[in-house]
C-alpha positions as CSV (number, residue, x, y, z in Angstrom):
1,M,88.7,-3.4,173.1
2,A,88.5,-4.0,176.8
3,E,91.1,-6.8,176.5
4,L,93.5,-4.5,174.7
5,E,93.0,-1.8,177.3
6,W,93.9,-4.4,180.0
7,Y,96.9,-5.4,177.9
8,K,98.1,-1.8,177.8
9,E,97.7,-1.3,181.5
10,N,99.5,-4.6,182.3
11,C,102.5,-3.8,180.1
12,E,103.0,-0.5,181.9
13,K,102.5,-2.0,185.4
14,D,104.4,-5.3,185.0
15,D,107.1,-4.5,182.5
16,G,107.7,-0.8,183.0
17,I,107.5,-0.5,179.2
18,G,104.6,0.8,177.2
19,Y,102.4,-1.5,175.2
20,Y,103.8,-0.3,171.9
21,D,107.3,-1.4,172.6
22,T,106.2,-4.6,174.4
23,F,104.1,-5.6,171.4
24,K,106.8,-4.7,168.9
25,D,109.2,-7.1,170.6
26,Q,106.3,-9.6,170.9
27,G,106.9,-12.6,173.1
28,K,104.5,-15.5,173.4
29,E,102.3,-13.6,175.9
30,D,101.5,-11.0,173.2
31,I,99.9,-13.5,170.8
32,H,96.5,-13.1,172.4
33,A,96.7,-9.3,172.0
34,D,97.7,-9.9,168.4
35,G,94.6,-12.0,167.9
36,N,92.4,-9.2,169.3
37,R,94.1,-6.7,167.0
38,I,93.4,-8.8,164.0
39,K,89.7,-9.4,165.0
40,L,89.1,-5.7,165.5
41,A,90.8,-4.9,162.2
42,G,88.3,-7.2,160.5
43,F,85.3,-5.6,162.2
44,W,86.4,-2.0,161.2
45,D,87.4,-3.1,157.7
46,D,83.9,-4.4,157.2
47,I,82.3,-1.2,158.6
48,T,84.4,1.1,156.5
49,E,84.0,-1.0,153.3
50,K,80.2,-1.0,153.8
51,W,80.2,2.7,154.3
52,E,82.3,3.3,151.1
53,G,79.9,0.9,149.3
54,H,76.9,3.0,150.4
55,E,75.5,0.0,152.3
56,L,75.1,2.1,155.5
57,P,72.8,5.0,156.3
58,S,73.9,8.3,154.6
59,D,74.6,10.0,157.9
60,F,76.4,7.0,159.5
61,Q,79.8,8.6,159.5
62,S,78.5,11.7,161.3
63,Q,76.8,9.8,164.2
64,N,78.7,10.5,167.4
65,K,78.4,6.9,168.5
66,W,80.4,5.7,165.6
67,I,82.8,8.6,165.5
68,N,83.7,8.1,169.1
69,A,83.9,4.3,168.8
70,G,86.1,4.6,165.7
71,T,88.4,7.2,167.3
72,A,88.8,5.2,170.5
73,Y,89.6,2.1,168.4
74,R,92.1,4.0,166.3
75,R,94.0,5.6,169.2
76,L,94.3,2.4,171.1
77,V,94.9,-0.1,168.3
78,E,96.7,1.7,165.5
79,P,99.9,1.8,167.6
80,L,99.8,-2.0,167.6
81,D,99.4,-2.0,163.8
82,I,102.4,0.3,163.6
83,A,104.4,-2.0,165.9
84,H,103.5,-5.0,163.7
85,Y,104.4,-3.2,160.5
86,Y,107.9,-2.1,161.7
87,R,108.6,-5.5,163.2
88,M,107.7,-7.3,160.0
89,S,109.4,-4.8,157.7
90,K,112.5,-4.8,159.8
91,G,112.7,-1.0,159.5
92,K,112.8,-0.9,155.7
93,G,109.3,0.6,155.0
94,N,107.5,3.8,156.0
95,Y,104.1,3.0,157.6
96,I,102.5,6.4,156.9
97,L,103.5,6.4,153.2
98,D,103.2,2.7,152.4
99,G,101.5,0.7,155.2
100,R,98.7,2.5,156.8
101,P,95.4,0.6,156.4
102,K,92.5,2.4,154.8
103,R,90.3,1.9,157.8
104,H,92.4,4.2,159.9
105,K,92.4,6.9,157.2
106,V,88.6,6.7,157.0
107,L,88.1,6.8,160.7
108,Q,90.4,9.7,161.1
109,K,88.5,11.6,158.4
110,W,85.2,11.0,160.1
111,M,86.7,12.5,163.3
112,E,88.2,15.5,161.5
113,D,85.0,16.2,159.6
114,K,83.1,16.2,162.8
115,E,85.6,18.5,164.5
116,K,85.2,21.1,161.8
117,T,81.6,21.5,162.8
118,R,82.5,22.2,166.5
119,S,83.0,25.7,167.8
120,S,86.5,26.5,169.0
121,R,84.9,27.5,172.3
122,D,84.0,23.8,172.8
123,K,87.6,22.8,172.7
124,K,89.1,23.3,176.2
125,P,92.9,22.9,176.7
126,R,94.0,19.8,178.5
127,T,95.5,20.1,182.0
128,R,96.6,16.5,182.2
129,L,98.2,14.0,179.8
130,A,95.8,12.1,177.6
131,S,95.0,8.5,178.5
132,L,95.9,7.7,174.8
133,T,98.1,9.6,172.5
134,Q,95.8,11.7,170.4
135,D,97.8,11.3,167.1
136,S,97.4,7.6,166.5
137,C,100.4,7.8,164.1
138,F,102.8,9.1,166.7
139,W,104.8,5.9,166.9
140,A,105.2,5.8,163.1
141,H,106.6,9.3,163.2
142,L,108.9,8.2,165.9
143,E,110.1,5.1,164.0
144,E,111.0,7.3,161.1
145,A,112.8,9.7,163.4
146,L,114.9,6.8,164.8
147,K,115.9,5.8,161.3
148,D,116.7,9.4,160.3
149,L,118.9,9.8,163.4
150,E,120.8,6.6,162.6
151,T,121.4,7.8,159.1
152,L,122.4,11.3,160.3
153,K,125.0,9.8,162.7
154,Q,126.5,7.6,160.0
155,Q,126.3,10.0,157.0
156,H,125.8,13.5,158.4
157,H,122.9,13.9,156.0
158,H,121.7,17.5,156.2
159,Q,118.1,16.7,155.1
160,K,117.8,14.1,157.9
161,A,118.8,16.8,160.4
162,E,116.0,19.0,159.1
163,S,113.4,16.2,159.5
164,L,114.6,15.5,163.0
165,E,114.2,19.1,163.9
166,E,110.7,18.9,162.6
167,F,110.0,15.8,164.6
168,E,111.3,17.5,167.7
169,G,109.0,20.5,167.1
170,Y,106.0,18.1,166.6
171,A,106.9,16.2,169.8
172,T,107.2,19.5,171.7
173,K,103.8,20.7,170.6
174,I,101.9,17.5,171.5
175,V,103.6,17.4,174.9
176,N,102.8,21.0,175.6
177,D,99.2,20.4,174.5
178,R,99.0,17.3,176.7
179,N,98.0,15.3,173.7
180,I,100.4,12.5,174.6
181,S,100.1,9.6,177.0
182,L,102.4,8.7,180.0
183,D,103.6,5.5,178.5
184,V,105.7,7.5,176.0
185,F,107.9,8.7,178.9
186,L,108.5,5.3,180.4
187,E,112.3,4.7,180.8
188,G,112.4,1.8,178.3
189,S,110.3,3.5,175.6
190,S,111.4,4.0,172.0
191,F,110.8,7.7,172.5
192,M,113.1,7.9,175.4
193,E,115.7,6.0,173.4
194,W,115.4,8.5,170.6
195,W,115.5,11.5,172.9
196,K,118.7,10.4,174.6
197,E,120.5,9.8,171.3
198,W,119.2,13.0,169.7
199,K,120.2,15.1,172.7
200,E,123.6,13.5,172.8
201,Y,124.1,14.2,169.1
202,K,123.0,17.8,169.4
203,Q,125.2,18.5,172.4
204,N,128.2,16.9,170.7
205,Q,127.7,19.0,167.6
206,F,126.8,22.2,169.5
207,P,128.1,22.4,173.1
208,G,125.6,24.2,175.3
209,W,122.7,23.3,173.0
210,T,119.2,23.4,174.5
211,S,115.6,23.5,173.1
212,P,112.1,23.7,174.4
213,L,111.8,19.9,174.4
214,N,115.1,19.7,176.3
215,D,113.7,22.0,179.0
216,I,110.5,19.8,179.2
217,M,112.5,16.6,179.5
218,E,115.0,18.0,182.0
219,N,112.3,19.4,184.2
220,E,109.9,16.5,183.6
221,S,107.2,19.1,183.2
222,W,104.8,16.6,181.6
223,K,104.2,15.4,185.1
224,R,102.8,18.7,186.2
């Protein structure tokens, strides 16, 4: 985990691009990170398979130590699994529907089950951006939005416009809640690419168009 945290920081510092986009393009220097991704996948596959096979203590999935470790792993490494999936599928598949490994689903359920037991008073609103985007599937949602936008521009498909509006609403909420990390807003990120193209499309279709996300992006309010 520590090596992948270092990898994330270095991508942002040296390349000015987040680790998701760097890993998706994957040059030779990313092979080591891929090796760590695969090793960690094996570890957590083993843990979740043993849990499902009742080979671990009955309260294992409710122990804070394992919930926190699993959540930290999922939020840091699942973006790399998503990048690998879309690089290998060349944009033809849908990660959430077809490619998401069971380990991530299990670890997410452990976290969600634990959160149900916590009082709403324990959940304080964030005042700063998260160090890791809290929805570990954010980049998969973005990849589908990029595909939908391309289809919309070519075919004027009404259903794609609706799904893009939904994605914009989702993005607005996680930015407002500060549940997103700074690397999403780096100039070369896939999110910024999507945003520029989506904004251009909307303003061409509806001159004078604006939206809550447009206000956020224009004012760079995520920095405050």
